[in-house]
N, C-alpha and C positions, 0 to 999 in steps of 0.2 A: 765830731762835727766841725765844720769850718765856721769861724766867726763871720760877722757881717763884713763884706768887702767894701771898703771906702775907696772910691776912685778920686784921686786928688785933682788931677788936671789933665787936659789934653794939650800937649806941647804944640806950638804952632808948626805947621808943616807947609813950607813954601814949595812950589813946584820947581825944585832944583835937582840937578843930577845927583843920584845916589840916595835920595830920601823920598819915601813913598807913603802917602796916607792910606788908611785902611779902606777908604771908599774908592780908591783908584784902580784903574785897569791893570797896572803892574802887580798890585797886591793880589788881585783875584787870579790873574793868569799864572804868576810864578810862586807866590807864597802859599796859596791855598793847597796845591798839591804837595808842597814841601812840609808845611806845619800840620796839615790835616784839617778836616772840617770843623772839629770842635774848637781847637785853638783859634782858627781863623774867625769863626762866628763869635766867640767871646770877645776877641780883640775888636772886631768890627762893631759889635753891639756896644761895647764900652766906649769906643771912639765916637760913635754917633750920639751917645747919651751923655756926653761930657762936654762942658764948655770951658774954655781957658780961664783959669783962676777961680772957678766955682766948683768946690767939692761936691761930689754926687755920691750918695750912699745907695748901695744895692744890698738887699738881703741875699744870702746865698741861695735861698729857695727861689726867689724871683729871677736872679741871674741864670741859674741852672735851667729853670723852666723856659726862660726866654730864648734859649738856644737848643732846647730839646735834649738836655742831658740830666743825669741824676746829680744830686748834691755830692754824693761820694766821688763822682767822676770830676766834679768841678775843680777840686784841689790839684789833681794831675793836669787838668787842662790849663789852669792858670800857670802852673810850673812850666808847662811846655811853651806857652806863649812868652813867658819870661826867658826861657832858654834861647828862643829865637829873637830876643831883644825887641819884642812887640810891647811888652809891659815891663815896668821896673818896680820891683817890690821893695818897700821900705820896712823897717821894723814895725812890729805890732804896736799900735798906739791905743791904749785903753781897751785892749781886747779885740781890736779891729785890725784887719789887714789893710794896708794903705798902698795903693798902686798909682803909678803915673802911666797914662796911655801914651805910647810913643809912636812916631812914624817909623816905618820899616826901612832898614838899610837895604841897599842893593844886594843881590845875591853874591856870595863869594864864588870864585871859579869852581871850587870843589862842589858846592851846592848846585851850581848850574850843570856841571858834569853829571851829577846824579839824576837830575831831571831829564837831561838830554838822552841818557841811556834808555829811558822809557818812552821818550818822544823826541826824536832827532830834530824836528823843525823848531824846537824851542830856542835853540841858540840864535838862529836868525831872527826870530820874533823878539828875543831879548835885545838884540842889537837895534832893531827898528824902534822899539819902545824907548830905549835909552836915548836915541837920537831925537825922538819926539819930545821927550822931557827936557833935553838939553837945549832945544831950539827956542 
């Protein structure tokens, strides 16, 4: 069983080019199909439930239930969110997992190519959203 997940902080996420908050249009449009619904929902839930500088504790049961997955799937989901740099995991502290919720980086060209293969208009939409954020 996974220990209690302690979410340390949500790092500030200014609307600058190349950095995207969980609540944003970029994240929903491009990251959701890439990371999958479970990792996206966990990241978004933790992002919305965390305030800068204020630790927030989640029991694994509550976190899993809040996104509609089993506790056994939660560990893999947290690992996936970490692999895509949406969460940063620190060493266990007193038997708890400690995470920082991060803003998402822009997609790499290879990731964008994978998405474009399944939906060609995504590259143009990606360019338009990038210009919107940069403005």
